N, C-alpha and C positions, 0 to 999 in steps of 0.2 A: 216084129212089132215094137220091141224095146227101142231099137234105133230110130224108128219112125216117131215114137212118142218123145224120145229125147230131143229129136230135131224139132218137133212141134213145140215142145216146152221151151227150147232155146229161143224160138222166135216170139214166144209169148210168155215172158217171165212171171206174169201174175196168175197164170193158170195153175191151179192146184192139182186137178185131176181131169182125165179125159175118159169118157165111157163110150163104147161103141156097142150097140146091141141090135138084135133083130126084134121084131114085134113079139116073139115068144119069150123074150127075156134071156136069151143066151147072149151073154155079154163078155166083153174084154175091157178091163179097166187098167189104166196107167195112172199111177199116183207119184207125184214128186215128193221127195222127202223134205222135211222142214228147212233144211239148209239149202235146198235147191240143187244139190250136187248129183243126186242119182234118181232114177225112175224105176219103180217096181211095177211089173205087169202081172196081172192074174186074170183068171176067168171067173165069172160069176153066173149063178143061176138065179135070175130075178123073176122067174115065172110065177112065183107065189108071193111076190113082194107087193103089197098094196100101194106103197109109195111109187114104185116103178109103174104100176098100172095107171096111176093118176097122171104121171108124167107122160106116158104114152098116149093117153086120151087127150091130154093138153096139146101134145105135138100134132096129133091127128086133126084136132079142131083148128089149130092155127095155120096149118099147111106150110107156112114159111118159117125160117129161123126167127127166134125171138128169145127174150130174156124171161125166165121164170121168176116167181116171187122169192124174196129172201127166205131161207129155211135154216133154222137152228138145228144142228146135228149134235145131240148130247154126247155121243161117243167121241167126237172131235172137240167138243166144248167150244164150238164156233159157229158162226152164221155163214152160209154160202149163197151165192147167186149162181144160177145155171143158165148157160146159153144153149138152147136146144135147137138142133138142126135136123129136121126130118129128111130122110133119104127116100126119094120116090122113084119108081120106074113107071112111067106113064101115070096112071091113077092109083097105083098100089104102093102103100107104105111098106117099104122093105127093111127099114131100120131107122135108127136115130143115133146121132152123135151128140154127146153132151159134154160141154166144157164147163168146168167148175172153178169159180174164183171165190176165195174167202174174203170176208170183209177185212180181216187183218192184212191180207196182201194189198187190197185197195187202199187201206189206211197207211201202209208203208209207202205206197206211191204218193199219197197226199202229203206225207211228211217230207218226202224228197222234193216235192214241188213248193214247199212252204219256206218262208223266210221270216219267222217271228222276230220282232213284233210287227214288222211291216205288213205281212199278209200270211194267211193260213189257208191252204187249199182244203176243200172238203167237198163231199158229194151228198146230196139229199135224195131221198127216195120218197116219192109220192107227197112232196111238199112238207110232210109232217115228221119224217124220220131221218135220222142221220145214218147214212150208209157207210161213209168212210170219212175219217178225220184222224189226224195224228194222235189224238187222245184214245182212239179205238184200236190201236195196233194189237193190244192184248185182250180185246173184247170189252165188255162192261159188266158191272155187277148184277144187273137184273136180267141178264140174257137167259132165255128159255124158249121152248118151242112156241109158246103163245106170244112171247115178246122177243122176236129175233133181233130187233133194232131198237135203239133208244129213241124216245120221242124228242123231237127238236125242242119243244117247249120246256123239257126237263134236262136238257143237255148242259154239261159243265162249262162250255165255252160261251160266255155271255155275249160275245160279239155276234155269233151266228144265231142265237136263239130268237132274235127278231130279224130274221133274214129279209123280210119284206122291206126293211129300211136300207138294205145294202144296195148300192147303185148297180145298175145292169152291167156296167163295165168291170165289175169286181172280179169276174172269172168264176163266180159261183156256178156250179153245175147241178141241174135238176134232172133226175131220172123219174119219169112217171110210168106207172104200170100200164 
């Protein structure tokens, strides 16, 4: 699995972790190190984890692959997005594959796409929150489980705080839940 995970990560450099689990919570997790050079693989028992139970209920309800809401993980001191892919055999949910992307990784991508002062790439979430921006590579000061993303109206980049005035052709990306 380590070779599979390393190959999957090579094709998707912004993925931070990959989790494969059955509905009972027997899981395999692959995590890329911060430098992106190696992948650690381990097994997990998520059978009594309330967060996993919530994710599994969400996957079962959506039926198709979808993005979960941003979640701040205190142990990692960062916010993550998860792309959740249910694995079905006919009408039976037999597992889930979850790809995790950190907002820091997405912010590094926006930085690589930016050319200040001419333009700055950024991603908004639900019109009111900044999901990724070059200023967020290392997170932001008020980040916690209740506030996983900064409010656009309070963000330190004055150009994007009033994004409604930004022309449609600006390349602004909006992600709605």
